[in-house]
N, C-alpha and C positions, 0 to 999 in steps of 0.2 A: 504494500500500500504506500503510495506517494503522498506526502503531506506538503502542500504548497502554502506560501505566504505571499500576499500582495504588496507590491512596492510601487512608488511613483517615481518616474525618472523625470528630472527637469533639465531642460537644455537652455542655458543662458547664452544669449548672443550679445555682441558689443553694441553700445548705443549708436556708434557711427560705423558704417560699413566702409571697408577699404576698397580700392579699385579692383583688387584681385580676389576679393571675397566671393565665395560661391553663395548666392542668395537662395536659401531654402527656408521652409517653415521648420519650427523645432521638431515635429515628428519626422520630417524628411531628413533632417540632420541625423536624428537618432537611428533611423533605418539604414542610412548610408554608412554610418560609423560601424554598425554591427556587421553589415555585409562585407566590410573590409577585413573581417576575421582578425581582430586585434590580438596580438600576442606580445607579452612584455614580462620582464623580470620585476616583479612587485617587491620582493625581498631577495636578499642575496641567495642565489642558488635555487630560488623558487619562481618558476615561470607559470603565469596564468594564460589561458588561451580560450578563445571562442571558436567553436566549430560545429559541424553537422547542421548547418543552417538550411531551413526549408520554409517556403512560403505557406501560409494558411489563408487561402483565398487572397483577397487584395488588402485586407486590413490587419493581418497577423503574421508573425514570424515564430518559428520554433527553432531553438538552438541549444547547444550544450556549452556549459562553461566548466572549466576544471583547471587543475594545476598539475605540473610535472615536477617531480623531485627525484633525485637519484639516490638509490640505497644499495647497500651491499648485503649479500646473503652468503652464509657459509654453506658450501656444498662439497660433496665428495665426487670427484670426477677423475677417471682413468687412474685410480689407485692413489690419488692425492686429495688432500683437503685444500680447498681454495676459496678465495673471496670472489664471488661473481657479482658484478655490478649490473643493476637493472633499473629501468624507469618505472616509477609508481605514478599512475595518472588517474586519480579519482575524478569523477565529473558528476554534474547534475543537470536536470532539465529546466529550461526556461521557456515560458510562453510570453510573447509581447503582443499587446493590442496597440497597434501603431497610432491611431488617431488620438487616443487619450494618454499615450506614453505610460501605460500600465504594464508591469511585468509580474508574473507569478513565478517564483523560484521554489523548486522542490528542495526540501531539507536534506542535507547530506552531512552527517557528523564528521566524515573523513575530510571534508573541506573546511568546515567551520562548525562550532558548537551550535550556532544559531544562523538562520538564513541571512540576517542583517550583515554578517561577516562576508558572506558570498556577494551580497549586493554591493557592499563597499568596494570590494575588489573588482567587481564589474565596472563600477564608475571609474576606478583607477585605470583600468584597461582602456576605456574610451578616452580618458583625459591624456593618456600617453601617445595617442595616435598623432601622426604628423598632420593628418587632415584636421584634427581638432585645433592644433596649434596654428596652422595657417589661417583658419577661419576665426581664430580667437574665441573659441567656444569654451564652455565649461559645463560638464555633466555632473549632476548630483542625484543621489538616490535616497529616498526617505520611506520609512514605513507608513503604509496607509493604516489609519486607525478607524475602527468601527465606532461611530458616534452614538450608537443606540443607547447604551447604558448612561452615558453622559447626558444625553437629551432627556432620558427618563428622570434623572436627578433634577434637571431644570424644570421639567413639567410638574413633578410631584412636590416641588418646594413651595413653601408659603411665602418665602421672601428671598430675593437675590439682591445683594447690595454692591457686588463687584464682579466684573467679567473682564478677562483679558485674553488676547489672542495674538499669536506670532504670525508673521507673514514674510515672504521673500519677494524678490523682484518678479515682475509679470512674466508669465509663461503661457502665451496663447490663450486657450479657452479658460484658464484659471480666473481670469478677470471677471468680477461681478460688480454690482452697484456699490457694495461696501468696500471691497478690497481694491477696486480699480484705481481710484485717486491716490490711495496710500501706496500702492505698488509703483505707480508712475512717479510719485514723489521720491520714493526710495531709489528708483532707477536714475532719476535726474541727479540725485545726490551721490550717485555711484556707490550706494550702500549695498550690503549683502542681505541683511535681515532687519526687521523692525518689530515693534510690539505696540499694541493699542490697549489702553485701559479704559473701561467704561464703568463709572460709579454713579450710584443713586440710592435713594431710600428704598425703592421697590422697582427694580428693572422689569421691563416688559419681556416676557419669555419668547414669543414667536421670532422676533428678529435675531435673538441669540441662537436659536435652534438652527436657523439658516446659516449663520456664520460658523457654527460648530460643524455642520455638514461639510461646508466648503473647506474648513481647516483639516478635517479628517481625510477628505478625499485628496488633498494636495500634500499630505505629509507634514502639515504644520500642527501647532498645539494650541489648546484653549483651556482655560480654567475658570472656575466660578466660586464665589463665596456665597454659600446658600444656607438657609435654615429650613429643615425638613418638617419640623413640628413645633408647636408652641411649647415653650419651656426648654427646648434644646439649644445648645450652643451652635454658633455658625461653624460650618465645615468648608474646607476647600476640596472641591471635586475637580479631577483632571480628565482631559480627553485622552492623553497619551497612555501608552502601555495597554492598548486594546487592539492588538494586531488582528488582521483579517486572514484567517486560515481556512483551508478546505482540503479535503482528501479526494484522491482519485486512484482507482485500482492500479492501472499500469498504462503506459503509452506503447501500444502495439503497432498501430498504423495511423494513416492520415485522418481517419475518422475520429480517433481519440484526440488528436490535436485540435480538430474542429470543435469537438465537444468542450474541451478545456477553454478554448477561446470564448465560447458562448457562456461558460460559467463565469469567466472573468468579467465579461461585459455586464452580465446580470448582477453580479455582486457590486460592481462599481456604480451601476445605476441606482441600486438600493441605497448605497452609502450617500450618494448625492441627493437622494430623495426626489429624483426626477424620473 
């Protein structure tokens, strides 16, 4: 049984494009970077690679990511004990939904104790590409958080006095009525990330729910100071640490890849509440 976790890839482009820059949309940059099959030494003697790439209709990609390390094994050969060197190459499966820059990474303990470790090395691979440097791009990967429990806390509270949310520079469809001006200002200031705090005696819940959904879907964070019942103290509830996981039996053929892409799209639509 494969256990997948959802991540959001963000592609940051320069404010001003150069004469030799290849002008593409963020999803197109991401797709092209993967198709280049990046390979790089992430740590001394440890090489990470992307391979086994195949298209899933027009909107998805399947690929494998793994690392290669060299090890020695003691063997008995032709009457002698010798040290034989061999390559150890564990890998895992990744499904990308291109339009929304969503990836599902299958857990693989031989690569990393948690999928976020694999995701971080995936970003490092893309950032080491010559293509990335020439076009002055930056790739980031963040965990997508399920906002359901956090929103339940907001809805069931009798009082919310403080709400804060983090955000980063704009990335295509991430922009909404709330984040748009803030992300634009952050970009103009050449900043990487920002934070907004909303305070009041009794904050209105519905707008906060929409902000929480957007933050969860983009890999950002949100928190709230709430009171659940009369007589209770205020508590801080957080959006983070609610990863989106799902299981799938095995990837045997192209039909399995298509089913996985459909699962990813459905999960993301649910998170966005659209």
